[in-house]
C-alpha positions, 0 to 999 in steps of 0.5 A: 631144307635139312632136317636139322634146319627144319627142326630149328625153324619149327622150334623157333616159330613155335616158341614165337607163337607163329603158326600160319603167318598172314600178310596183314595185321590191323588193330592187333589181329592178322587179316585174311589176305587176297594178293599173290603168294610170296615164297620165303627161301632159306638162302643157305639151301635155296629151299622154300621155308614158308609161303605167305599170301600177300596183301592186296590194295583192299587189304592195305586199306583195312590196315590203314583204317585201323592205324588211322583209328588208333592214332585218334587215341594214341596221340592223346596218351601222355608221351611217358606213358607211351614210353612205358608201352615201348619198354614192355615191347623191349622186354618182350624182345629180350625174352625172345632174342635167341629165337628171333636172332635164329630166325633172322639168320635162317631167313636172311642168311647172315651169321648167327652173331649178326642175327642176334646183334640185329635183335639187340639193336631192336632192344637198344632202340626201345631203351633209347625211346623210353628215355626219349619219351620224357625228352620231347622238348620244345623251346621257350622264347622271349617275346618282343611284345610286353605281356606275351609269352612264346614257346614251341611244342611238338605234337604227334604227326600221324600214321607213319609208313615204314618200308624196310629192306631184306638185309636188316629185316627187323632192326630198321623197322624198330629204329623207326617204330620205337621212336614213332610210337613214343612220339604218338604215331602208329606205324604201317610196316611194309617189309621186304617180301623176301623176309616175311617170316621175320616181319610176322614174328616181330608183329606177333610179339607186338600184338601180344604186348599191345593187347596186354597194354590195351593199345591195339593198332599202334603197330601194323603190318602189310606184306605186299608188292611194290606195285600195289601195296607200296604205291598205295602207301606212297600216294596215301595223303593220310600218311604224312611221313614215309621212312624207307630203306633201299636202293637209290632208284627206289628212293627216287621213286618215293620222292616222286610220289610223296613230294607232290602231295607235300609228304615227308620222307626219311630216306636211307638209300645206297652207300658206296663206302670207302676206307682210307688207309694211310702209310702210318696206319696200324695195319693189323687194326685196319685189316680186321676192320676192313675184312668185317666191313667188306665181308660181314653180312656177305657185303649186303649192308648199306654201310659195307666197305666197297672201296679201299683207298691205300696210300702207296707206301703200304698198298702192297703189304695191305693187299697181301694181308687181305689176300691171306685173311680172305683165304681164311674166311669160313663160308657156310651155314649161318647157324654154325658159330664158326661161320664168318660169312653166310650166303647172299640173299638169292640167286639174283644177288649172285648173278648181280655179283658175277655181272659186276666182276665181268664188268671189272675185267672188261674195264681193265680191273683185276680180280686178285682173290675170290669172286667165284660162285661156290658149287653147293646148295644155296647162294654162296660166293667167295668174297672178292678182292679187286685191283681197280681204278677210281674212275672205273664205271663199276666202281662208281656203282654200289653192288650189293655183294662182297666185292672190295675195290683196292685203289692206290692214292698218293696221300690224304688229299687224293683219298678225300677226293676219291672218297667224295667222288661218287654220288653216294654219301653214307659212310666213310673211314680213315686209318691213321696215327696222324692227328692232322690227317684225321682232322682234315678227313673230319673237317668241312673240306673232308669226307662228305658222308653222313658218317665219318670214322677214324680207326674203325670201319664203315659198318656198324651203328650204335643207337644214339648216333644219328644214322644216315647219309648225304647226296644220293643216300637220301639225307635221312637220319634215324635212331639218334640225336634229334631224329625224333623231330621228323615224327612230330609236328612243331607248333609255335604258341604265343600267349597274350596275358595283358590288356593291350594288343601290340603287334610285332615289328612295331606295326601300327594298326589302330582302329 
């Protein structure tokens, strides 16, 4: 690690109060762990920056028991009072936004503005959850029986398991944790072992807030392997909801384990997102949006644009524009404010990108620009522009890297068919000035994705809009709309305030 990076990291960790990060937190205190060691690397240099002892199955049990105990008291705290605790968490995140954003950039590799933006997402969801704490509404219904009143109410569900991926090491946890907390649920967080420092830093902030509020055990952390800690969490009947972000393959495994025990799942899985650009589109706007959506986070967002569907009339010009813009993308140190693209997360990610490009060539595709591994320390690559066909096998898959497939289409109907012609269904977008084409894209016969945009890219989510996708993307929804209902259990209540006992549907049962 360079001297400057080491100094930044040490300063950040010191101000966050993170001395010797451990892998388990229960009831607001770090536990001694007994599992194997995880090494956190700086993707920009490839050098190790921290070593964390991961949790064992026994350590997981200690964390789980603490969360279960916390649930007994936290569920009885009035929801608006729970919201006030989450408000304090949001305020503490505001105070540490700069340091936490830098830590995300150092450990994850995304550029600093994206690291800071991720922390801002945490702050925003806390604000959203505070308001939500006074809006956990149940309906009242008119009973068909005289002197009866009916209504529904919502109760806390129980300890919630949250499994997050490396690409958003803190924001996705917050999407779940803030909402779960105001709903009355403690959280057991299993982060990616590739970014343990980010998780430990957030947990340290949580510990301070919850200790000051007298609410230990609401937020719990357990860093561990998928085979030991992950499987224990999935199989645990004390965890009624598993919210997980990751690959489609991982999601299928979660469904296999959680389904038979009748648990709930909230799955945010892979995306193979397409942007359609029609002949009448604003190409300046489309070029900027597509470049960020394909290159931002080095193509390591679930909402990254993977496929670009170009109507034939503008295909050549749009391709030429992208080649020029890609040649100007500044790749380098994610902490440098002039950098537009940082490294991939690790060497495995680089190798996966190189294999995908080899498959492209083997299937008759053409790499138009980029796609090379950069010969410098760290896991840097050039983003790639690829001329491809929609039916190529590699195009049907999600490669978590900055590869953009350029595919020509005749018009909006073919574009919708190609957009929908993959197993994933997360995000989609169309660029057009034609109101009829836009409305067709948004109609029931249009995009089959959970997110459909017009004249903006596929990446980027605002708090308040439900985030998630269909088909192999898992069907989950987070961070908006009525997503809070997943973290609670519904109870229908009927009160008889009369002296008679009429039965519904006119049933007679006279003794």
